[in-house]
CHARMM-style PDB file with segment names, atoms N, HN, CA, C and O in Angstrom:
ATOM      1  N   MET     1      98.186 104.943  79.121  1.00  0.00      PROA
ATOM      2  CA  MET     1      97.031 105.371  78.998  1.00  0.00      PROA
ATOM      3  C   MET     1      96.543 105.599  80.713  1.00  0.00      PROA
ATOM      4  O   MET     1      96.420 104.672  81.513  1.00  0.00      PROA
ATOM      5  N   THR     2      96.389 106.576  80.918  1.00  0.00      PROA
ATOM      6  HN  THR     2      96.489 107.329  80.268  1.00  0.00      PROA
ATOM      7  CA  THR     2      95.603 106.924  82.276  1.00  0.00      PROA
ATOM      8  C   THR     2      94.189 107.207  82.153  1.00  0.00      PROA
ATOM      9  O   THR     2      93.716 107.769  81.166  1.00  0.00      PROA
ATOM     10  N   MET     3      93.571 106.855  83.062  1.00  0.00      PROA
ATOM     11  HN  MET     3      93.956 106.398  83.864  1.00  0.00      PROA
ATOM     12  CA  MET     3      91.979 106.982  82.923  1.00  0.00      PROA
ATOM     13  C   MET     3      91.581 107.940  84.192  1.00  0.00      PROA
ATOM     14  O   MET     3      91.686 107.629  85.378  1.00  0.00      PROA
ATOM     15  N   GLN     4      91.063 109.268  83.620  1.00  0.00      PROA
ATOM     16  HN  GLN     4      90.978 109.521  82.656  1.00  0.00      PROA
ATOM     17  CA  GLN     4      90.337 109.819  84.893  1.00  0.00      PROA
ATOM     18  C   GLN     4      88.906 109.220  85.272  1.00  0.00      PROA
ATOM     19  O   GLN     4      87.879 109.000  84.629  1.00  0.00      PROA
ATOM     20  N   LYS     5      89.372 109.020  86.858  1.00  0.00      PROA
ATOM     21  HN  LYS     5      90.206 109.198  87.380  1.00  0.00      PROA
ATOM     22  CA  LYS     5      87.436 108.846  87.219  1.00  0.00      PROA
ATOM     23  C   LYS     5      87.227 109.754  88.391  1.00  0.00      PROA
ATOM     24  O   LYS     5      88.019 110.627  88.748  1.00  0.00      PROA
ATOM     25  N   LYS     6      86.407 109.546  88.793  1.00  0.00      PROA
ATOM     26  HN  LYS     6      85.764 108.838  88.503  1.00  0.00      PROA
ATOM     27  CA  LYS     6      85.602 110.411  89.633  1.00  0.00      PROA
ATOM     28  C   LYS     6      85.035 109.908  90.814  1.00  0.00      PROA
ATOM     29  O   LYS     6      84.714 108.730  90.659  1.00  0.00      PROA
ATOM     30  N   PRO     7      84.784 110.349  91.946  1.00  0.00      PROA
ATOM     31  CA  PRO     7      84.544 109.709  93.539  1.00  0.00      PROA
ATOM     32  C   PRO     7      82.873 109.363  93.014  1.00  0.00      PROA
ATOM     33  O   PRO     7      82.371 108.362  93.526  1.00  0.00      PROA
ATOM     34  N   VAL     8      82.222 109.965  92.259  1.00  0.00      PROA
ATOM     35  HN  VAL     8      82.629 110.778  91.843  1.00  0.00      PROA
ATOM     36  CA  VAL     8      80.459 109.944  92.081  1.00  0.00      PROA
ATOM     37  C   VAL     8      80.211 110.166  91.065  1.00  0.00      PROA
ATOM     38  O   VAL     8      80.598 111.249  90.627  1.00  0.00      PROA
ATOM     39  N   TYR     9      79.555 109.390  90.310  1.00  0.00      PROA
ATOM     40  HN  TYR     9      79.240 108.510  90.667  1.00  0.00      PROA
ATOM     41  CA  TYR     9      78.949 109.410  88.967  1.00  0.00      PROA
ATOM     42  C   TYR     9      77.897 109.506  89.215  1.00  0.00      PROA
ATOM     43  O   TYR     9      77.427 108.729  90.046  1.00  0.00      PROA
ATOM     44  N   THR    10      76.906 110.696  88.481  1.00  0.00      PROA
ATOM     45  HN  THR    10      77.287 111.328  87.806  1.00  0.00      PROA
ATOM     46  CA  THR    10      75.346 111.397  88.454  1.00  0.00      PROA
ATOM     47  C   THR    10      74.773 110.817  87.008  1.00  0.00      PROA
ATOM     48  O   THR    10      75.477 110.301  86.140  1.00  0.00      PROA
ATOM     49  N   PRO    11      73.227 111.031  86.938  1.00  0.00      PROA
ATOM     50  CA  PRO    11      72.723 110.922  85.867  1.00  0.00      PROA
ATOM     51  C   PRO    11      73.215 111.631  84.570  1.00  0.00      PROA
ATOM     52  O   PRO    11      73.107 111.339  83.379  1.00  0.00      PROA
ATOM     53  N   THR    12      73.866 112.797  85.315  1.00  0.00      PROA
ATOM     54  HN  THR    12      73.953 113.035  86.282  1.00  0.00      PROA
ATOM     55  CA  THR    12      74.251 113.898  84.186  1.00  0.00      PROA
ATOM     56  C   THR    12      75.385 113.302  83.394  1.00  0.00      PROA
ATOM     57  O   THR    12      75.529 113.543  82.196  1.00  0.00      PROA
ATOM     58  N   ASP    13      76.264 112.444  84.154  1.00  0.00      PROA
ATOM     59  HN  ASP    13      76.147 112.248  85.127  1.00  0.00      PROA
ATOM     60  CA  ASP    13      77.232 111.796  83.100  1.00  0.00      PROA
ATOM     61  C   ASP    13      76.980 110.624  81.886  1.00  0.00      PROA
ATOM     62  O   ASP    13      77.810 109.988  81.236  1.00  0.00      PROA
ATOM     63  N   LEU    14      75.399 110.603  81.847  1.00  0.00      PROA
ATOM     64  HN  LEU    14      74.725 111.120  82.374  1.00  0.00      PROA
ATOM     65  CA  LEU    14      75.384 109.399  81.243  1.00  0.00      PROA
ATOM     66  C   LEU    14      74.499 110.580  79.947  1.00  0.00      PROA
ATOM     67  O   LEU    14      73.680 109.913  79.315  1.00  0.00      PROA
ATOM     68  N   ASN    15      74.516 111.758  79.586  1.00  0.00      PROA
ATOM     69  HN  ASN    15      75.181 112.300  80.099  1.00  0.00      PROA
ATOM     70  CA  ASN    15      73.822 112.497  78.873  1.00  0.00      PROA
ATOM     71  C   ASN    15      74.323 111.931  77.422  1.00  0.00      PROA
ATOM     72  O   ASN    15      73.563 111.964  76.454  1.00  0.00      PROA
ATOM     73  N   ARG    16      75.641 111.414  77.335  1.00  0.00      PROA
ATOM     74  HN  ARG    16      76.259 111.387  78.121  1.00  0.00      PROA
ATOM     75  CA  ARG    16      76.266 111.187  75.672  1.00  0.00      PROA
ATOM     76  C   ARG    16      75.688 109.737  75.628  1.00  0.00      PROA
ATOM     77  O   ARG    16      75.700 109.251  74.497  1.00  0.00      PROA
ATOM     78  N   LEU    17      75.203 108.971  76.578  1.00  0.00      PROA
ATOM     79  HN  LEU    17      75.193 109.365  77.497  1.00  0.00      PROA
ATOM     80  CA  LEU    17      74.723 107.591  76.523  1.00  0.00      PROA
ATOM     81  C   LEU    17      73.743 106.928  75.854  1.00  0.00      PROA
ATOM     82  O   LEU    17      72.579 106.982  76.250  1.00  0.00      PROA
ATOM     83  N   ASP    18      74.088 106.257  74.807  1.00  0.00      PROA
ATOM     84  HN  ASP    18      75.034 106.213  74.484  1.00  0.00      PROA
ATOM     85  CA  ASP    18      72.863 105.939  73.767  1.00  0.00      PROA
ATOM     86  C   ASP    18      72.443 104.538  74.461  1.00  0.00      PROA
ATOM     87  O   ASP    18      73.284 103.661  74.267  1.00  0.00      PROA
ATOM     88  N   ALA    19      71.415 104.173  75.165  1.00  0.00      PROA
ATOM     89  HN  ALA    19      70.732 104.886  75.322  1.00  0.00      PROA
ATOM     90  CA  ALA    19      71.621 103.006  75.931  1.00  0.00      PROA
ATOM     91  C   ALA    19      71.202 101.924  74.744  1.00  0.00      PROA
ATOM     92  O   ALA    19      71.455 100.720  74.783  1.00  0.00      PROA
ATOM     93  N   GLU    20      70.744 102.382  74.044  1.00  0.00      PROA
ATOM     94  HN  GLU    20      70.538 103.360  74.012  1.00  0.00      PROA
ATOM     95  CA  GLU    20      70.087 101.429  73.053  1.00  0.00      PROA
ATOM     96  C   GLU    20      70.924 100.833  72.117  1.00  0.00      PROA
ATOM     97  O   GLU    20      70.923  99.624  71.885  1.00  0.00      PROA
ATOM     98  N   ARG    21      71.795 101.835  71.453  1.00  0.00      PROA
ATOM     99  HN  ARG    21      71.795 102.817  71.641  1.00  0.00      PROA
ATOM    100  CA  ARG    21      72.791 101.109  70.515  1.00  0.00      PROA
ATOM    101  C   ARG    21      73.989 100.627  71.589  1.00  0.00      PROA
ATOM    102  O   ARG    21      74.362  99.457  71.686  1.00  0.00      PROA
ATOM    103  N   GLN    22      74.349 101.383  72.121  1.00  0.00      PROA
ATOM    104  HN  GLN    22      74.046 102.333  72.042  1.00  0.00      PROA
ATOM    105  CA  GLN    22      75.442 101.028  73.041  1.00  0.00      PROA
ATOM    106  C   GLN    22      75.599  99.833  73.927  1.00  0.00      PROA
ATOM    107  O   GLN    22      76.607  99.146  74.090  1.00  0.00      PROA
ATOM    108  N   LEU    23      74.271  99.698  74.535  1.00  0.00      PROA
ATOM    109  HN  LEU    23      73.452 100.257  74.403  1.00  0.00      PROA
ATOM    110  CA  LEU    23      74.147  98.494  75.518  1.00  0.00      PROA
ATOM    111  C   LEU    23      73.235  97.097  74.746  1.00  0.00      PROA
ATOM    112  O   LEU    23      73.492  95.895  74.795  1.00  0.00      PROA
ATOM    113  N   GLY    24      72.152  97.800  74.080  1.00  0.00      PROA
ATOM    114  HN  GLY    24      71.944  98.777  74.041  1.00  0.00      PROA
ATOM    115  CA  GLY    24      71.409  96.656  73.739  1.00  0.00      PROA
ATOM    116  C   GLY    24      70.053  96.397  74.806  1.00  0.00      PROA
ATOM    117  O   GLY    24      69.686  97.096  75.750  1.00  0.00      PROA
ATOM    118  N   ARG    25      69.524  95.233  74.317  1.00  0.00      PROA
ATOM    119  HN  ARG    25      69.822  94.665  73.550  1.00  0.00      PROA
ATOM    120  CA  ARG    25      68.470  94.825  75.453  1.00  0.00      PROA
ATOM    121  C   ARG    25      68.990  93.456  75.589  1.00  0.00      PROA
ATOM    122  O   ARG    25      69.690  92.782  74.833  1.00  0.00      PROA
ATOM    123  N   PRO    26      68.261  93.111  77.220  1.00  0.00      PROA
ATOM    124  CA  PRO    26      68.722  91.637  77.764  1.00  0.00      PROA
ATOM    125  C   PRO    26      68.435  90.905  76.506  1.00  0.00      PROA
ATOM    126  O   PRO    26      67.782  91.219  75.511  1.00  0.00      PROA
ATOM    127  N   GLY    27      69.236  89.629  76.892  1.00  0.00      PROA
ATOM    128  HN  GLY    27      69.766  89.374  77.700  1.00  0.00      PROA
ATOM    129  CA  GLY    27      69.289  88.737  75.969  1.00  0.00      PROA
ATOM    130  C   GLY    27      69.582  89.115  74.586  1.00  0.00      PROA
ATOM    131  O   GLY    27      69.454  88.071  73.945  1.00  0.00      PROA
ATOM    132  N   GLU    28      69.899  90.035  73.815  1.00  0.00      PROA
ATOM    133  HN  GLU    28      70.003  90.882  74.335  1.00  0.00      PROA
ATOM    134  CA  GLU    28      70.464  90.051  72.679  1.00  0.00      PROA
ATOM    135  C   GLU    28      71.613  90.466  72.717  1.00  0.00      PROA
ATOM    136  O   GLU    28      72.271  90.784  73.708  1.00  0.00      PROA
ATOM    137  N   TYR    29      71.964  90.482  71.385  1.00  0.00      PROA
ATOM    138  HN  TYR    29      71.430  90.224  70.580  1.00  0.00      PROA
ATOM    139  CA  TYR    29      73.323  90.752  71.018  1.00  0.00      PROA
ATOM    140  C   TYR    29      73.219  92.476  71.409  1.00  0.00      PROA
ATOM    141  O   TYR    29      72.269  93.236  71.227  1.00  0.00      PROA
ATOM    142  N   PRO    30      74.455  92.730  71.957  1.00  0.00      PROA
ATOM    143  CA  PRO    30      75.897  92.480  72.290  1.00  0.00      PROA
ATOM    144  C   PRO    30      76.272  91.697  73.570  1.00  0.00      PROA
ATOM    145  O   PRO    30      77.445  91.563  73.919  1.00  0.00      PROA
ATOM    146  N   PHE    31      75.098  91.126  74.334  1.00  0.00      PROA
ATOM    147  HN  PHE    31      74.145  91.236  74.050  1.00  0.00      PROA
ATOM    148  CA  PHE    31      74.587  90.887  75.569  1.00  0.00      PROA
ATOM    149  C   PHE    31      75.355  92.103  76.832  1.00  0.00      PROA
ATOM    150  O   PHE    31      75.647  91.616  77.924  1.00  0.00      PROA
ATOM    151  N   ALA    32      75.499  92.889  76.713  1.00  0.00      PROA
ATOM    152  HN  ALA    32      75.261  93.285  75.826  1.00  0.00      PROA
ATOM    153  CA  ALA    32      75.933  93.595  77.303  1.00  0.00      PROA
ATOM    154  C   ALA    32      75.072  93.377  78.993  1.00  0.00      PROA
ATOM    155  O   ALA    32      75.554  93.130  80.099  1.00  0.00      PROA
ATOM    156  N   ARG    33      74.044  93.537  78.673  1.00  0.00      PROA
ATOM    157  HN  ARG    33      73.652  93.738  77.775  1.00  0.00      PROA
ATOM    158  CA  ARG    33      72.672  93.221  79.863  1.00  0.00      PROA
ATOM    159  C   ARG    33      73.304  91.967  80.055  1.00  0.00      PROA
ATOM    160  O   ARG    33      74.385  92.465  80.369  1.00  0.00      PROA
ATOM    161  N   GLY    34      73.516  90.767  80.124  1.00  0.00      PROA
ATOM    162  HN  GLY    34      72.638  90.362  79.869  1.00  0.00      PROA
ATOM    163  CA  GLY    34      73.001  89.739  80.409  1.00  0.00      PROA
ATOM    164  C   GLY    34      72.844  88.765  79.070  1.00  0.00      PROA
ATOM    165  O   GLY    34      72.679  89.273  77.961  1.00  0.00      PROA
ATOM    166  N   ILE    35      72.895  87.618  79.222  1.00  0.00      PROA
ATOM    167  HN  ILE    35      73.030  87.206  80.124  1.00  0.00      PROA
ATOM    168  CA  ILE    35      72.037  86.480  78.216  1.00  0.00      PROA
ATOM    169  C   ILE    35      70.860  86.317  78.416  1.00  0.00      PROA
ATOM    170  O   ILE    35      70.294  85.675  77.531  1.00  0.00      PROA
ATOM    171  N   HSD    36      70.043  86.759  79.520  1.00  0.00      PROA
ATOM    172  HN  HSD    36      70.503  87.280  80.239  1.00  0.00      PROA
ATOM    173  CA  HSD    36      68.735  86.134  79.444  1.00  0.00      PROA
ATOM    174  C   HSD    36      67.669  87.389  79.381  1.00  0.00      PROA
ATOM    175  O   HSD    36      67.798  88.355  80.132  1.00  0.00      PROA
ATOM    176  N   PRO    37      66.868  87.313  78.656  1.00  0.00      PROA
ATOM    177  CA  PRO    37      65.806  88.774  78.557  1.00  0.00      PROA
ATOM    178  C   PRO    37      65.286  89.279  80.061  1.00  0.00      PROA
ATOM    179  O   PRO    37      64.820  90.393  80.299  1.00  0.00      PROA
ATOM    180  N   THR    38      65.462  88.272  80.949  1.00  0.00      PROA
ATOM    181  HN  THR    38      65.840  87.367  80.755  1.00  0.00      PROA
ATOM    182  CA  THR    38      64.515  88.502  82.145  1.00  0.00      PROA
ATOM    183  C   THR    38      65.747  88.493  83.393  1.00  0.00      PROA
ATOM    184  O   THR    38      65.499  88.677  84.585  1.00  0.00      PROA
ATOM    185  N   MET    39      67.167  88.227  82.798  1.00  0.00      PROA
ATOM    186  HN  MET    39      67.369  88.077  81.830  1.00  0.00      PROA
ATOM    187  CA  MET    39      68.248  88.238  83.686  1.00  0.00      PROA
ATOM    188  C   MET    39      68.369  86.883  84.307  1.00  0.00      PROA
ATOM    189  O   MET    39      68.449  85.866  83.619  1.00  0.00      PROA
ATOM    190  N   TYR    40      68.379  86.880  85.265  1.00  0.00      PROA
ATOM    191  HN  TYR    40      68.314  87.707  85.824  1.00  0.00      PROA
ATOM    192  CA  TYR    40      68.354  85.711  86.146  1.00  0.00      PROA
ATOM    193  C   TYR    40      66.983  85.584  87.284  1.00  0.00      PROA
ATOM    194  O   TYR    40      66.975  84.745  88.184  1.00  0.00      PROA
ATOM    195  N   ARG    41      66.024  86.429  87.085  1.00  0.00      PROA
ATOM    196  HN  ARG    41      66.031  87.111  86.354  1.00  0.00      PROA
ATOM    197  CA  ARG    41      64.626  86.247  87.969  1.00  0.00      PROA
ATOM    198  C   ARG    41      64.210  84.907  87.736  1.00  0.00      PROA
ATOM    199  O   ARG    41      64.044  84.206  88.734  1.00  0.00      PROA
ATOM    200  N   GLY    42      63.945  84.257  86.253  1.00  0.00      PROA
ATOM    201  HN  GLY    42      64.080  84.826  85.442  1.00  0.00      PROA
ATOM    202  CA  GLY    42      63.506  83.088  85.987  1.00  0.00      PROA
ATOM    203  C   GLY    42      63.829  81.984  86.031  1.00  0.00      PROA
ATOM    204  O   GLY    42      63.115  81.030  85.721  1.00  0.00      PROA
ATOM    205  N   LYS    43      65.454  81.918  86.594  1.00  0.00      PROA
ATOM    206  HN  LYS    43      66.034  82.693  86.846  1.00  0.00      PROA
ATOM    207  CA  LYS    43      66.133  80.595  86.594  1.00  0.00      PROA
ATOM    208  C   LYS    43      66.202  80.682  88.492  1.00  0.00      PROA
ATOM    209  O   LYS    43      66.127  81.661  89.234  1.00  0.00      PROA
ATOM    210  N   LEU    44      66.360  79.329  88.773  1.00  0.00      PROA
ATOM    211  HN  LEU    44      66.421  78.534  88.170  1.00  0.00      PROA
ATOM    212  CA  LEU    44      67.061  78.865  90.004  1.00  0.00      PROA
ATOM    213  C   LEU    44      67.903  78.449  90.334  1.00  0.00      PROA
ATOM    214  O   LEU    44      68.386  77.457  89.789  1.00  0.00      PROA
ATOM    215  N   TRP    45      68.543  79.158  91.581  1.00  0.00      PROA
ATOM    216  HN  TRP    45      68.150  79.964  92.024  1.00  0.00      PROA
ATOM    217  CA  TRP    45      69.536  79.059  91.873  1.00  0.00      PROA
ATOM    218  C   TRP    45      70.392  77.577  91.404  1.00  0.00      PROA
ATOM    219  O   TRP    45      70.030  76.412  91.575  1.00  0.00      PROA
ATOM    220  N   THR    46      71.857  78.194  90.647  1.00  0.00      PROA
ATOM    221  HN  THR    46      72.152  79.139  90.508  1.00  0.00      PROA
ATOM    222  CA  THR    46      72.730  76.944  90.803  1.00  0.00      PROA
ATOM    223  C   THR    46      73.620  76.630  91.351  1.00  0.00      PROA
ATOM    224  O   THR    46      74.693  77.202  91.157  1.00  0.00      PROA
ATOM    225  N   MET    47      73.453  75.286  92.508  1.00  0.00      PROA
ATOM    226  HN  MET    47      72.581  74.821  92.665  1.00  0.00      PROA
ATOM    227  CA  MET    47      74.333  74.851  93.283  1.00  0.00      PROA
ATOM    228  C   MET    47      75.442  74.135  92.984  1.00  0.00      PROA
ATOM    229  O   MET    47      75.021  72.979  92.950  1.00  0.00      PROA
ATOM    230  N   ARG    48      76.710  74.109  92.723  1.00  0.00      PROA
ATOM    231  HN  ARG    48      77.053  75.048  92.751  1.00  0.00      PROA
ATOM    232  CA  ARG    48      77.531  73.801  92.119  1.00  0.00      PROA
ATOM    233  C   ARG    48      78.719  72.663  93.547  1.00  0.00      PROA
ATOM    234  O   ARG    48      79.175  73.122  94.594  1.00  0.00      PROA
ATOM    235  N   GLN    49      78.830  71.699  93.203  1.00  0.00      PROA
ATOM    236  HN  GLN    49      78.459  71.325  92.352  1.00  0.00      PROA
ATOM    237  CA  GLN    49      79.266  70.933  93.976  1.00  0.00      PROA
ATOM    238  C   GLN    49      80.277  70.258  93.673  1.00  0.00      PROA
ATOM    239  O   GLN    49      80.156  69.715  92.575  1.00  0.00      PROA
ATOM    240  N   PHE    50      81.632  69.983  94.410  1.00  0.00      PROA
ATOM    241  HN  PHE    50      81.730  70.425  95.302  1.00  0.00      PROA
ATOM    242  CA  PHE    50      82.651  69.578  93.968  1.00  0.00      PROA
ATOM    243  C   PHE    50      83.294  68.718  95.109  1.00  0.00      PROA
ATOM    244  O   PHE    50      83.587  69.117  96.237  1.00  0.00      PROA
ATOM    245  N   ALA    51      83.473  67.320  94.537  1.00  0.00      PROA
ATOM    246  HN  ALA    51      83.235  66.997  93.621  1.00  0.00      PROA
ATOM    247  CA  ALA    51      83.840  66.462  95.506  1.00  0.00      PROA
ATOM    248  C   ALA    51      85.233  65.738  95.408  1.00  0.00      PROA
ATOM    249  O   ALA    51      85.770  65.874  94.308  1.00  0.00      PROA
ATOM    250  N   GLY    52      85.895  65.031  96.291  1.00  0.00      PROA
ATOM    251  HN  GLY    52      85.459  64.920  97.184  1.00  0.00      PROA
ATOM    252  CA  GLY    52      87.163  64.334  95.597  1.00  0.00      PROA
ATOM    253  C   GLY    52      88.169  64.522  96.665  1.00  0.00      PROA
ATOM    254  O   GLY    52      87.820  65.043  97.724  1.00  0.00      PROA
ATOM    255  N   PHE    53      89.523  64.097  96.454  1.00  0.00      PROA
ATOM    256  HN  PHE    53      89.807  63.674  95.594  1.00  0.00      PROA
ATOM    257  CA  PHE    53      90.566  63.964  97.214  1.00  0.00      PROA
ATOM    258  C   PHE    53      91.509  65.097  97.100  1.00  0.00      PROA
ATOM    259  O   PHE    53      92.009  65.468  96.038  1.00  0.00      PROA
ATOM    260  N   GLY    54      91.709  65.592  98.195  1.00  0.00      PROA
ATOM    261  HN  GLY    54      91.303  65.290  99.058  1.00  0.00      PROA
ATOM    262  CA  GLY    54      92.807  66.565  97.572  1.00  0.00      PROA
ATOM    263  C   GLY    54      93.430  67.430  98.882  1.00  0.00      PROA
ATOM    264  O   GLY    54      92.954  67.171  99.988  1.00  0.00      PROA
ATOM    265  N   SER    55      94.191  68.168  98.804  1.00  0.00      PROA
ATOM    266  HN  SER    55      94.578  68.378  97.906  1.00  0.00      PROA
ATOM    267  CA  SER    55      94.450  68.806 100.145  1.00  0.00      PROA
ATOM    268  C   SER    55      94.560  70.236  99.760  1.00  0.00      PROA
ATOM    269  O   SER    55      94.762  70.579  98.595  1.00  0.00      PROA
ATOM    270  N   ALA    56      94.398  71.227 100.937  1.00  0.00      PROA
ATOM    271  HN  ALA    56      94.233  70.949 101.883  1.00  0.00      PROA
ATOM    272  CA  ALA    56      94.519  72.701 100.812  1.00  0.00      PROA
ATOM    273  C   ALA    56      95.482  72.828 100.668  1.00  0.00      PROA
ATOM    274  O   ALA    56      95.592  73.512  99.650  1.00  0.00      PROA
ATOM    275  N   ALA    57      96.721  72.526 101.183  1.00  0.00      PROA
ATOM    276  HN  ALA    57      96.632  71.971 102.010  1.00  0.00      PROA
ATOM    277  CA  ALA    57      97.801  72.954 101.052  1.00  0.00      PROA
ATOM    278  C   ALA    57      98.559  73.047  99.583  1.00  0.00      PROA
ATOM    279  OT1 ALA    57      99.698  73.507  99.504  1.00  0.00      PROA
TER     280      ALA     57
END
């Protein structure tokens, strides 16, 4: 199956999009816009650190 794509998309390409039905609201099912209602604006950065022994090779 081949999917055609344009070099540039504009708001006129979204005329068939029903954002409320297809995307939903942030923090609500189907979580297409993220799992938090305010996205990540209210969360601090997560710093993950790894320690141990190993080789890059």
